[in-house]
C-alpha positions as CSV (number, residue, x, y, z in Angstrom):
1,M,29.0,-10.8,16.2
2,G,31.1,-11.6,13.2
3,P,30.6,-15.4,13.3
4,Q,26.6,-14.3,13.5
5,I,26.9,-12.4,10.4
6,I,28.9,-14.9,8.9
7,R,26.6,-17.5,9.4
8,R,23.6,-15.5,8.6
9,L,25.3,-14.5,5.0
10,I,26.0,-18.3,4.4
11,I,22.0,-19.1,5.3
12,S,20.9,-16.2,2.9
13,L,22.6,-17.5,-0.1
14,P,20.3,-20.8,-0.7
15,A,17.3,-18.1,-0.4
16,L,18.7,-15.9,-3.0
17,V,19.2,-18.8,-5.2
18,G,15.8,-20.1,-4.6
19,V,14.2,-16.5,-5.1
20,L,16.2,-16.2,-8.5
21,F,15.2,-19.7,-9.8
22,L,11.3,-19.2,-8.8
23,C,11.2,-15.9,-10.7
24,F,13.3,-17.3,-13.7
25,C,10.6,-19.9,-14.1
26,L,7.8,-17.3,-13.8
27,L,9.4,-15.0,-16.7
28,Q,9.3,-18.1,-18.8
29,V,5.7,-18.5,-19.0
30,V,5.6,-14.3,-20.0
31,P,3.6,-14.6,-23.4
32,T,6.0,-12.4,-25.4
33,D,9.0,-14.2,-26.9
34,P,12.5,-12.3,-26.6
35,A,13.6,-13.9,-29.8
36,R,10.8,-12.4,-31.5
37,I,11.4,-8.8,-30.2
38,I,15.1,-9.0,-31.3
39,A,14.5,-10.7,-34.8
40,G,11.8,-8.0,-35.4
41,P,8.2,-8.2,-36.0
42,D,8.5,-9.4,-39.7
43,A,11.3,-12.0,-39.0
44,K,10.9,-15.4,-40.3
45,P,10.0,-18.2,-38.3
46,E,13.7,-19.6,-39.3
47,E,15.4,-16.7,-38.2
48,V,13.2,-16.4,-34.8
49,A,14.4,-20.0,-34.3
50,A,18.2,-19.0,-35.0
51,V,18.0,-16.3,-32.7
52,R,16.6,-18.5,-29.7
53,E,19.4,-21.0,-30.3
54,E,21.8,-18.1,-30.1
55,L,20.4,-17.1,-26.7
56,G,19.8,-20.7,-25.4
57,L,16.3,-20.1,-25.1
58,D,15.6,-23.4,-26.6
59,R,17.4,-25.1,-23.8
60,P,15.9,-26.5,-20.8
61,I,14.8,-24.3,-18.1
62,I,17.2,-26.1,-15.7
63,V,20.0,-25.7,-18.0
64,Q,19.3,-22.1,-18.6
65,F,19.3,-21.5,-15.0
66,V,22.8,-23.0,-14.3
67,E,24.2,-21.0,-17.4
68,Y,22.5,-18.0,-15.7
69,I,24.2,-18.7,-12.2
70,T,27.3,-19.2,-13.6
71,R,27.5,-15.8,-15.4
72,V,25.9,-14.2,-12.1
73,A,28.9,-15.5,-10.2
74,R,31.3,-14.0,-12.7
75,G,29.8,-11.0,-12.5
76,D,28.1,-10.9,-16.0
77,L,24.2,-10.2,-15.8
78,G,24.1,-9.9,-19.4
79,R,22.6,-7.1,-22.0
80,S,19.4,-5.4,-22.0
81,I,17.4,-6.9,-25.0
82,I,15.6,-3.5,-25.7
83,S,18.6,-0.7,-24.7
84,N,21.5,-3.4,-25.7
85,K,23.4,-1.8,-22.4
86,E,25.0,-3.5,-19.7
87,V,22.3,-4.8,-17.3
88,L,25.1,-3.7,-14.6
89,E,25.3,-0.1,-15.9
90,E,21.4,-0.1,-15.7
91,L,21.0,-1.4,-12.6
92,A,23.8,1.1,-11.3
93,E,21.8,3.7,-12.4
94,T,18.5,2.9,-10.5
95,I,19.8,1.4,-7.0
96,G,20.6,5.0,-5.9
97,P,17.2,6.5,-6.2
98,T,15.7,3.2,-5.0
99,A,18.1,3.5,-1.9
100,E,16.9,7.4,-1.5
101,L,13.3,6.3,-1.4
102,M,13.7,3.5,1.0
103,I,15.8,5.3,3.3
104,G,13.9,8.2,2.8
105,A,10.5,6.1,3.8
106,M,12.3,4.8,6.5
107,L,13.7,8.0,8.2
108,L,9.7,9.5,8.0
109,A,8.1,6.2,9.2
110,V,10.2,4.9,12.2
111,P,10.6,8.2,14.1
112,I,6.6,9.1,13.5
113,G,5.4,5.5,14.5
114,L,7.7,5.2,17.6
115,L,6.5,8.8,18.6
116,L,3.1,7.7,18.0
117,G,2.9,4.5,19.7
118,T,5.0,5.7,23.0
119,L,2.6,8.8,23.4
120,A,-0.3,6.3,23.1
121,A,1.2,3.9,25.7
122,V,1.7,6.6,28.1
123,R,-1.9,7.8,27.6
124,R,-3.4,5.0,27.6
125,G,-7.2,5.0,27.4
126,S,-7.0,8.5,26.9
127,L,-8.6,10.5,23.7
128,L,-5.2,10.8,22.6
129,D,-4.5,7.4,22.7
130,R,-7.7,6.3,20.9
131,F,-7.0,8.9,18.2
132,I,-3.5,7.7,17.5
133,M,-4.9,3.9,17.5
134,A,-7.6,5.2,14.9
135,I,-5.0,6.8,12.6
136,S,-2.9,4.0,13.0
137,V,-5.8,1.5,11.8
138,A,-6.7,3.9,8.9
139,G,-3.1,4.1,7.7
140,V,-3.1,-0.2,7.8
141,S,-6.1,-0.2,5.7
142,M,-5.1,2.2,3.0
143,P,-3.0,0.7,-0.2
144,V,0.1,2.4,-1.1
145,F,-1.5,3.5,-4.6
146,F,-4.7,5.3,-2.8
147,I,-2.2,7.6,-0.6
148,G,0.2,8.0,-3.5
149,L,-2.9,9.2,-5.6
150,L,-4.2,11.7,-2.7
151,L,-0.9,13.4,-2.2
152,I,-0.3,13.6,-5.9
153,Q,-4.0,15.1,-6.3
154,Y,-3.9,17.6,-3.6
155,V,-0.3,18.4,-2.3
156,G,1.6,18.2,-5.7
157,F,-1.2,19.1,-8.3
158,Q,-4.2,21.1,-6.7
159,W,-1.9,22.9,-4.0
160,D,1.4,22.9,-6.0
161,L,3.5,22.3,-2.9
162,L,5.8,19.9,-4.1
163,P,7.2,18.1,-7.3
164,F,5.3,14.8,-8.3
165,T,6.8,13.7,-11.4
166,G,10.4,12.4,-11.7
167,R,13.4,12.8,-9.8
168,I,15.3,16.2,-10.1
169,G,18.7,14.7,-8.7
170,P,20.2,13.6,-5.8
171,V,19.1,14.3,-2.0
172,W,22.6,16.6,-1.7
173,A,22.5,18.1,-5.1
174,G,19.0,19.8,-4.7
175,G,16.9,16.6,-5.2
176,L,14.9,16.4,-1.6
177,P,11.6,18.0,-2.9
178,A,11.3,15.8,-5.4
179,L,11.9,12.9,-2.9
180,L,9.2,14.1,0.0
181,L,6.2,13.0,-1.9
182,P,7.3,9.4,-2.8
183,A,9.2,8.7,0.5
184,L,5.8,10.0,2.4
185,T,3.7,7.7,0.1
186,L,6.0,4.8,0.9
187,G,6.5,5.2,4.5
188,S,2.7,6.4,5.3
189,V,1.9,2.7,5.3
190,L,4.2,1.8,7.9
191,I,3.8,4.4,10.6
192,G,0.2,2.5,11.5
193,P,1.9,-0.9,11.9
194,I,5.0,0.6,14.3
195,A,2.9,3.0,16.3
196,R,0.5,-0.3,17.1
197,I,3.2,-2.7,18.2
198,T,5.2,0.3,19.8
199,R,2.3,0.9,22.4
200,T,1.7,-2.7,23.1
201,A,5.4,-3.3,23.5
202,V,5.8,-0.1,25.7
203,L,2.5,-1.2,27.9
204,E,4.2,-4.3,28.5
205,V,7.5,-3.1,29.7
206,L,6.0,0.2,31.8
207,G,4.8,-2.6,34.2
208,A,8.0,-4.5,34.7
209,D,10.1,-4.5,37.6
210,F,13.2,-2.6,36.5
211,V,10.6,0.3,35.3
212,R,9.1,0.4,39.1
213,T,13.1,0.5,40.5
214,A,14.2,3.2,37.8
215,R,10.9,5.3,39.4
216,A,11.6,4.8,42.8
217,K,15.3,6.0,42.3
218,G,13.5,9.4,41.6
219,L,14.5,9.3,37.7
220,T,12.1,11.7,35.5
221,E,9.1,10.5,33.8
222,R,11.0,11.3,30.5
223,V,14.1,9.5,31.4
224,V,12.0,6.4,32.5
225,I,10.2,6.1,29.3
226,I,13.0,6.8,26.7
227,H,15.9,5.2,28.3
228,H,14.5,2.0,30.0
229,A,11.1,1.4,28.6
230,L,11.4,2.5,25.0
231,R,14.8,0.8,24.4
232,N,13.6,-2.5,26.0
233,A,10.6,-2.4,23.9
234,L,12.5,-2.1,20.7
235,I,12.9,-5.5,19.7
236,P,9.6,-6.4,18.5
237,V,9.4,-3.1,16.5
238,V,13.0,-3.9,15.0
239,T,11.5,-7.5,14.1
240,L,8.2,-5.7,12.7
241,I,10.2,-3.4,10.5
242,G,12.2,-6.3,9.1
243,L,9.2,-8.3,8.4
244,Q,7.9,-5.0,6.7
245,A,11.0,-4.7,4.4
246,A,9.3,-7.0,1.7
247,F,6.0,-4.9,1.8
248,L,8.3,-1.7,1.5
249,L,10.1,-3.2,-1.4
250,G,7.0,-4.4,-3.3
251,G,5.4,-0.7,-2.5
252,A,8.7,1.1,-4.0
253,V,7.5,-0.7,-7.1
254,V,4.1,0.5,-7.1
255,T,5.5,4.1,-5.7
256,E,8.2,4.3,-8.2
257,T,5.8,3.7,-11.1
258,M,3.4,6.3,-10.1
259,F,5.9,9.3,-9.1
260,S,8.2,7.7,-12.4
261,W,10.8,7.8,-10.1
262,P,13.9,6.1,-11.9
263,G,14.5,3.0,-9.7
264,V,15.1,-0.6,-9.6
265,G,11.3,-1.3,-9.4
266,R,10.1,0.9,-12.0
267,L,13.0,-0.8,-14.1
268,A,11.9,-4.0,-13.4
269,V,8.2,-3.5,-14.2
270,G,9.0,-1.8,-17.7
271,A,11.6,-5.1,-18.3
272,I,9.0,-7.3,-17.4
273,I,6.5,-5.9,-19.5
274,S,8.8,-5.8,-22.4
275,S,10.0,-9.4,-22.0
276,D,13.4,-8.0,-21.3
277,F,14.7,-11.1,-19.3
278,P,18.3,-10.2,-18.7
279,T,17.3,-6.8,-16.9
280,A,14.2,-8.2,-15.4
281,Q,16.4,-11.3,-13.8
282,G,18.9,-8.5,-12.6
283,A,16.3,-6.1,-11.0
284,I,14.7,-9.0,-9.2
285,M,18.3,-10.2,-7.8
286,I,18.9,-6.5,-6.5
287,L,15.5,-6.4,-4.8
288,A,16.1,-9.8,-3.1
289,M,19.6,-9.2,-2.1
290,A,17.9,-5.8,-0.6
291,F,15.5,-7.7,1.4
292,L,18.3,-10.2,2.9
293,L,20.3,-7.3,3.6
294,I,17.5,-5.7,5.6
295,N,17.3,-8.7,7.5
296,L,21.0,-9.2,8.3
297,L,20.7,-5.5,9.6
298,V,17.8,-6.1,11.9
299,D,19.8,-9.5,13.4
300,V,22.7,-6.8,14.1
301,L,20.2,-4.7,15.9
302,Y,19.1,-7.5,18.0
303,V,22.5,-8.2,19.4
304,Y,22.8,-4.0,20.1
305,L,19.4,-4.3,21.6
306,D,19.5,-7.1,23.6
307,P,23.2,-8.5,24.4
308,R,21.9,-11.9,25.4
309,V,21.2,-12.7,21.8
310,A,24.7,-12.6,21.1
311,R,25.1,-15.5,23.8
312,S,22.5,-17.5,22.6
């Protein structure tokens, strides 16, 4: 497994550099001039030009990008134009909340999706199967912000059951109530796809020879489904979760903005709006690295679920 992880990391590096370069180029077309922000609204043109020269913004984009990558390799992400704080310091304050939100969403979505998909497969053609599939289609069709607005309106505001603004603190320090609504909002859009792919995969496995053999040995239906059918059906489910990682990261940006959650996504949105290039580039890099890390974990799970992958 070790060589596979190393090989995957080597392959991921060009992808990370490509994402950073694309985002670096896109940030250059933002209409606001960072030099104008630093110099102030009343600065003269020559003063703005001096600031641009000092920041290196007058150089070609490829030169700026090479210098940026060189600084990143040394662990220097620069300073925020707005707050004048180290970008690493700002990112360190936001990575924890985003990790909490992502993990909370997955812990809610994956077990519920697996349970609903397995129930639908076992009760194929029944009213329960149709109800679960209808719920799954509805969940896939609704965008993140719509679900979030519904939860804020009813669960948070009207019924006053859970807080819906800001983060109280870490989960282990009494911050769980504030995490529930954002995590439920982000995870709800993943329940439907997981339930659908689980149903399809379990139905295929239930007709396999080894499942019939397990039943012929006298094993209970619960053992057959959980220990034989479901485990062998998890590979396509794990694949789906890996593919949905990018969607979850994008949904985290929307969710953090809606619930005033102090995460990397909200930091990235604020930095882009205010043309804080160093902070925006740092936040985008963290999100890209998170996506690559999730895909690496998916590859490791492949080996655990199907040892034949390690020999291929």
